[in-house]
C-alpha positions, 0 to 999 in steps of 0.5 A, spaced: 731 783 835 726 785 829 726 792 832 732 794 833 733 792 826 730 799 824 733 803 830 738 807 825 732 810 822 727 811 829 734 815 831 732 822 826 725 821 829 727 822 836 732 827 835 727 831 831 722 829 837 726 833 842 730 838 837 729 844 842 733 840 848 738 837 842 739 845 841 740 846 848 745 841 849 749 842 844 749 851 845 751 848 853 757 843 850 759 849 846 759 855 851 762 850 856 768 850 852 770 858 854 766 859 860 768 865 864 773 867 859 771 874 857 772 873 849 769 867 850 768 863 843 772 868 839 778 864 843 777 858 838 779 862 832 784 865 835 788 859 837 787 856 831 789 861 827 795 862 831 797 854 831 796 855 823 801 860 823 806 856 826 805 851 822 805 854 816 812 858 818 815 852 820 813 847 815 812 851 809 816 857 810 823 855 814 823 847 812 819 848 806 817 841 806 813 839 799 809 834 799 810 829 793 805 823 791 798 826 793 797 826 785 798 835 786 801 838 780 807 842 785 809 845 779 803 849 779 801 850 786 808 850 789 806 853 795 802 846 797 807 845 802 807 840 809 803 846 813 797 846 809 798 838 808 797 838 815 793 841 817 787 839 812 788 832 816 789 834 823 783 838 823 778 832 822 781 828 826 781 832 832 774 833 831 773 825 831 777 825 837 775 830 841 767 828 840 768 821 841 773 822 847 768 826 851 762 821 849 765 815 853 765 819 859 759 823 857 753 818 861 758 818 867 759 826 867 752 827 867 750 822 872 744 826 875 741 828 868 742 822 866 738 819 872 733 825 873 731 827 867 727 823 862 729 822 856 732 818 850 740 818 852 742 818 844 739 826 845 744 827 849 750 824 846 748 827 839 747 834 843 754 834 846 757 832 839 754 837 836 756 842 841 763 840 840 763 839 833 760 847 833 768 849 836 771 845 831 767 847 825 770 854 826 777 851 825 775 847 820 772 854 816 779 857 817 782 852 813 777 853 807 778 860 807 785 859 808 785 854 801 780 859 797 785 865 798 791 861 797 787 858 790 788 851 793 780 850 793 775 851 787 769 850 785 770 843 783 772 841 790 766 843 794 762 837 793 769 833 795 768 837 802 761 836 802 762 829 801 768 829 806 764 832 812 757 828 811 761 822 812 765 825 817 759 827 821 756 820 820 762 817 823 763 821 829 756 820 831 756 812 830 762 812 834 760 817 839 753 813 840 758 807 841 763 809 846 758 812 850 755 806 851 761 802 852 763 808 858 757 807 861 759 800 862 766 801 863 769 806 867 776 806 864 774 806 857 776 812 856 783 811 858 783 805 852 780 809 848 785 814 848 791 809 846 786 806 841 785 813 837 792 815 838 794 808 834 789 810 829 792 816 828 799 814 827 796 809 822 792 814 818 797 819 813 796 825 816 803 827 818 806 823 813 803 822 805 802 815 804 806 814 799 813 814 803 809 808 805 815 802 803 812 796 806 806 792 803 803 790 809 804 796 813 800 800 806 795 795 806 793 796 814 794 804 812 789 803 807 784 799 811 784 805 816 777 809 815 781 815 816 785 814 810 780 815 804 775 820 810 782 825 809 783 823 802 776 825 801 777 832 804 784 833 801 781 832 794 777 837 795 781 843 799 788 842 795 786 838 790 789 832 792 789 825 788 782 822 790 780 816 793 778 810 789 771 809 788 771 802 792 775 806 798 769 811 798 764 805 797 767 802 804 767 809 808 760 810 806 758 803 808 762 803 814 759 809 817 752 807 816 754 800 820 756 803 825 751 809 826 747 803 826 750 799 831 750 805 835 743 806 834 741 799 836 745 799 842 742 805 845 735 803 844 736 795 846 740 798 854 736 805 854 733 803 860 740 800 864 744 806 863 740 810 868 742 804 873 750 804 871 752 810 872 
């Protein structure tokens, strides 16, 4: 039991020891997404740019929806419409959703690798997560470029973006370590997790401002969703939204660290059982 308490401290050591394999797994996960196509990874920025253009055209140029209740001075930044609001929340969630859903199927999808190659299972999980995050990093980079060009993002927002991205990765890796192990025990966990993540998506102010929520109970539930302060931190940096409270940010960091510890300890506890389960 005592050995599992320090599992999260041994995780970086394990990843560093197998850093070559980690890089290979990450690149394999990234390259496999568009394998066989002529443009390869270039399809990622192309499809992302087209999506963003559609959001901006429909919500900002045609419907002209303004986002109230974010603490943004709309008189000074009149072009902060619903399109920008949507993509700054949607891109981080899609990264979280994609990585965790893949993690839930990971050990079974790579059963031959898990059974034949002697390596810590967390290396496979983190490698696949990094490769998938490389794909979503391109989308996020386009969001940053757009916000810079439109004057939404200044130097004061860089620190918030770094904090938001670091916390996002912390939650993604922790959730992936947990999901991959549960997926090895329960084959149907991916389908169940898809439903749970759909609820989590609508229980966060991604497609609506929190100010529109009138019910105190519903608002409390939404504020308890870790995605709420996480998206708030990123929007503070990207579009100058009102920052989350210190309590919310602390809750976000402590929760991410706890999830990482649970995932690392669980991987260490049941690592010998994974090849037999898949």
